[in-house]
C-alpha positions as CSV (number, residue, x, y, z in Angstrom):
1,M,125.9,39.0,22.2
2,E,126.9,39.8,25.7
3,S,125.8,37.7,28.6
4,Q,123.3,39.1,31.1
5,S,124.5,40.2,34.5
6,P,123.3,38.1,37.5
7,N,121.1,41.0,38.6
8,A,119.5,41.3,35.2
9,V,118.8,37.5,35.1
10,N,117.2,37.7,38.6
11,E,114.9,40.5,37.5
12,T,113.4,38.4,34.7
13,K,112.7,35.4,36.9
14,P,109.1,34.6,38.2
15,K,108.6,35.8,41.7
16,G,108.6,32.3,43.2
17,L,111.9,31.4,41.6
18,A,113.4,34.8,42.5
19,I,112.6,34.1,46.2
20,L,114.1,30.6,46.0
21,S,117.2,32.1,44.4
22,F,117.5,34.7,47.1
23,V,117.1,32.1,49.8
24,R,119.8,29.9,48.2
25,D,122.1,32.9,47.9
26,L,121.6,33.8,51.5
27,V,122.1,30.2,52.9
28,I,125.3,29.6,50.9
29,T,126.7,33.0,51.8
30,L,126.1,32.3,55.5
31,L,127.8,28.9,55.1
32,L,130.8,30.6,53.6
33,W,131.0,33.1,56.5
34,V,130.8,30.1,58.9
35,Y,133.9,28.7,57.2
36,F,135.6,32.1,57.6
37,I,134.8,32.5,61.3
38,F,134.6,29.0,62.7
39,G,136.9,27.4,60.3
40,F,139.6,29.8,61.4
41,L,138.8,29.6,65.1
42,L,138.4,25.8,65.3
43,F,140.8,24.4,62.8
44,F,143.4,27.0,61.7
45,S,144.0,29.1,64.8
46,P,146.1,26.5,66.6
47,F,148.4,26.3,63.6
48,Y,148.7,30.1,63.4
49,L,149.6,30.2,67.1
50,I,152.3,27.6,66.6
51,A,153.6,29.6,63.6
52,F,153.7,32.7,65.8
53,V,155.7,31.0,68.5
54,C,158.3,29.7,66.0
55,S,159.7,33.1,65.0
56,P,162.4,31.9,62.6
57,I,159.7,30.5,60.3
58,R,156.8,32.7,61.3
59,E,156.4,34.8,58.1
60,A,156.7,31.9,55.7
61,A,154.5,29.7,57.8
62,I,151.7,32.3,58.1
63,Q,151.8,32.9,54.3
64,R,151.4,29.1,53.7
65,L,148.5,28.9,56.2
66,N,146.8,31.8,54.5
67,C,147.2,30.0,51.2
68,L,145.7,26.8,52.6
69,F,142.9,28.7,54.3
70,Y,141.7,30.3,51.1
71,R,142.3,27.2,49.0
72,G,139.9,25.5,51.4
73,F,137.5,28.4,50.9
74,F,137.4,28.0,47.2
75,V,137.0,24.2,47.5
76,L,133.9,24.9,49.6
77,V,132.7,27.5,47.1
78,R,132.9,25.0,44.3
79,M,131.1,22.3,46.4
80,L,128.2,24.6,47.2
81,I,128.0,26.2,43.7
82,P,128.3,23.2,41.2
83,G,128.0,25.5,38.2
84,L,131.2,27.3,39.1
85,G,134.6,26.3,37.6
86,M,138.1,27.5,38.1
87,H,140.6,27.9,35.3
88,I,144.1,28.9,36.3
89,D,146.6,29.4,33.5
90,P,149.5,26.8,34.0
91,K,152.0,29.6,33.5
92,V,150.5,31.5,36.5
93,K,151.0,28.5,38.8
94,N,154.7,28.5,38.0
95,L,155.4,32.1,38.7
96,E,158.0,33.0,41.3
97,N,160.8,35.6,41.9
98,C,158.6,38.4,40.5
99,I,156.1,41.1,41.1
100,I,152.5,40.6,39.8
101,V,150.1,43.4,38.9
102,C,146.5,42.4,38.3
103,N,143.1,43.9,37.5
104,H,140.6,44.2,40.4
105,V,136.9,43.6,39.9
106,S,135.8,42.0,43.2
107,Y,136.7,41.5,46.8
108,L,137.4,37.9,45.9
109,D,140.4,38.8,43.8
110,P,143.0,39.0,46.7
111,L,141.6,35.7,48.1
112,V,142.1,34.0,44.7
113,M,145.7,35.3,44.5
114,I,146.6,34.2,48.0
115,S,145.2,30.7,47.3
116,L,147.5,30.4,44.3
117,F,150.9,31.1,45.9
118,R,152.3,29.7,49.1
119,R,155.1,32.3,49.3
120,H,153.4,35.6,48.7
121,K,153.1,39.2,50.0
122,T,150.8,42.0,49.0
123,I,150.0,45.6,49.8
124,V,147.0,46.0,52.1
125,K,145.0,49.1,53.1
126,A,146.6,50.5,56.3
127,T,143.3,50.5,58.2
128,F,143.1,46.7,58.1
129,F,146.2,46.4,60.2
130,K,144.3,47.9,63.1
131,V,141.6,45.2,63.0
132,P,142.0,42.8,66.0
133,V,143.4,39.3,65.0
134,F,143.2,40.1,61.3
135,G,145.7,42.9,61.6
136,W,148.0,40.5,63.5
137,V,147.9,38.0,60.7
138,L,148.7,40.7,58.2
139,R,151.8,41.8,60.1
140,A,153.0,38.3,60.8
141,A,152.6,37.4,57.1
142,G,154.9,40.3,56.1
143,Y,152.2,42.1,54.1
144,I,152.9,45.8,53.4
145,P,150.6,48.7,54.5
146,S,149.5,51.0,51.7
147,M,150.0,54.3,53.5
148,P,153.6,55.6,53.7
149,K,152.7,58.1,56.4
150,G,151.6,58.0,60.0
151,R,151.8,55.0,62.3
152,M,152.3,52.5,59.5
153,A,155.2,54.2,57.9
154,G,157.8,52.3,59.9
155,L,156.2,49.0,59.1
156,M,156.1,49.8,55.4
157,V,159.7,50.8,55.3
158,K,160.7,47.6,57.2
159,Q,158.8,45.3,54.8
160,T,160.0,47.1,51.7
161,K,163.7,46.7,52.8
162,T,163.4,42.9,52.9
163,L,161.3,42.6,49.7
164,A,164.3,42.1,47.3
165,S,165.6,39.2,49.4
166,F,162.1,37.7,49.6
167,L,161.7,37.8,45.9
168,E,165.2,36.3,45.3
169,K,164.1,33.3,47.5
170,G,161.2,32.5,45.2
171,G,158.5,34.7,46.7
172,I,156.0,36.9,44.8
173,L,154.5,40.3,45.5
174,F,151.0,40.7,44.0
175,V,149.4,44.1,43.8
176,F,146.2,45.6,42.3
177,P,147.7,48.9,41.0
178,E,144.2,50.4,40.3
179,G,143.8,50.5,44.1
180,T,140.1,49.8,44.0
181,R,137.6,47.7,42.1
182,N,137.1,48.6,38.5
183,R,133.4,48.2,37.7
184,N,133.7,48.7,33.9
185,A,137.1,47.2,32.9
186,R,136.2,46.9,29.2
187,K,136.4,50.7,29.0
188,G,140.0,50.6,30.2
189,T,141.9,50.5,33.5
190,L,141.8,53.0,36.3
191,A,144.8,55.2,37.0
192,F,147.6,53.2,38.4
193,H,149.3,53.9,41.7
194,R,153.1,54.3,41.3
195,G,154.2,52.4,44.4
196,V,154.5,48.9,43.1
197,F,156.4,50.0,40.0
198,K,158.9,51.9,42.2
199,M,159.3,48.6,44.2
200,A,160.0,46.8,41.0
201,R,162.8,49.2,40.1
202,L,164.2,49.0,43.6
203,C,164.2,45.2,43.6
204,K,165.1,44.9,39.8
205,A,162.2,42.4,39.6
206,P,160.3,41.3,36.5
207,I,156.7,42.3,36.4
208,N,154.0,39.8,35.3
209,V,150.6,41.2,34.4
210,L,147.6,38.9,35.2
211,V,143.9,39.2,34.4
212,I,141.2,37.8,36.6
213,R,137.8,37.2,35.1
214,N,134.3,36.6,36.5
215,T,134.9,37.0,40.2
216,D,132.6,40.0,40.0
217,K,129.8,37.8,38.6
218,L,130.1,35.5,41.6
219,F,130.5,38.3,44.2
220,T,129.3,41.6,42.7
221,P,130.6,44.9,44.1
222,G,127.9,46.5,46.3
223,R,126.1,43.2,47.0
224,F,126.5,41.2,50.2
225,L,125.3,37.8,48.8
226,F,127.0,35.5,46.4
227,H,125.3,34.8,43.1
228,T,124.9,31.1,43.6
229,D,123.2,30.5,40.2
230,F,126.2,31.8,38.4
231,S,127.4,29.2,35.8
232,G,130.8,29.8,34.4
233,A,134.5,29.8,35.4
234,I,136.7,32.1,37.4
235,S,139.9,32.4,35.4
236,V,143.3,33.8,36.0
237,E,145.5,34.4,32.9
238,L,149.0,35.6,32.3
239,A,148.5,38.6,30.0
240,G,152.2,39.5,29.6
241,T,155.6,39.9,31.2
242,I,157.8,43.0,31.5
243,Q,161.4,42.2,32.1
244,P,163.4,45.5,31.7
245,D,167.1,45.9,31.8
246,Y,167.1,48.0,35.0
247,D,170.8,49.0,34.5
248,K,169.7,51.2,31.6
249,E,169.0,54.8,32.5
250,N,165.8,54.9,30.3
251,V,163.9,52.5,32.6
252,S,161.4,54.7,34.4
253,T,158.5,54.2,36.8
254,A,156.2,55.9,34.3
255,G,157.4,53.7,31.5
256,L,156.7,50.5,33.5
257,M,153.2,51.8,34.4
258,E,152.4,52.5,30.8
259,Q,153.6,49.1,29.6
260,A,151.6,47.3,32.3
261,G,148.5,49.4,31.6
262,T,148.6,48.7,27.9
263,I,149.0,44.9,28.4
264,L,146.2,44.8,31.0
265,T,143.8,47.0,28.9
266,E,144.3,45.0,25.7
267,K,143.8,41.7,27.5
268,Q,140.6,42.8,29.3
269,R,139.0,44.0,26.1
270,T,139.4,40.6,24.5
271,S,136.9,37.9,25.1
272,P,138.0,35.0,27.3
């Protein structure tokens, strides 16, 4: 028997309890936004400024600060929502020198991934690089814009050229190849974008396929408020590893996409 969605549960509550649930969702959501805004401005911004001044360590320092900032966010989430747990596959914690492809069901997914890895890069929509302050952090962290054309083309080329060296030194690149949130993952994955698989071939990097579960139950697509009565665990699991012999001519981008898609689909269709 499948569990009810948070929305369905709320619809069955008496009116008084539904109002209390809404108020709790609203208050906790606002507290989390306070952490995002004032936590950054009051506590983290001085360290970001120091990292920016120290250009030799700028990129690595910004990545570590991003990791710590979002770890703090999830610590606060778990304090405010006692029914929430976090289960991270031990194999995931030890990943390095690789490219990670992952399913995408909520805006929380990239925050979870950043919180797991101190040395990380990812591909971000080019429009976010134009946002004041936030765009500066993305550039300084070495993140890669998604659009290969226009004003961001030069930045994308620059970051891609240094990617192989970054991975060799223990870094990871994580990407959501579906490109957008999949609202019905059990029916299969959305069409993958080819870019990350081309990067894997270029860098001759292993590909690890991860599955994130339940972030959409905590923060549902299309809803501003967190579901604070959610009781369960956000989990991140290693679904499989693709380690091709890139020196062979039969290793293709399409083949890598197919392998990753098969691993991801089969894992998502199984119960956690």
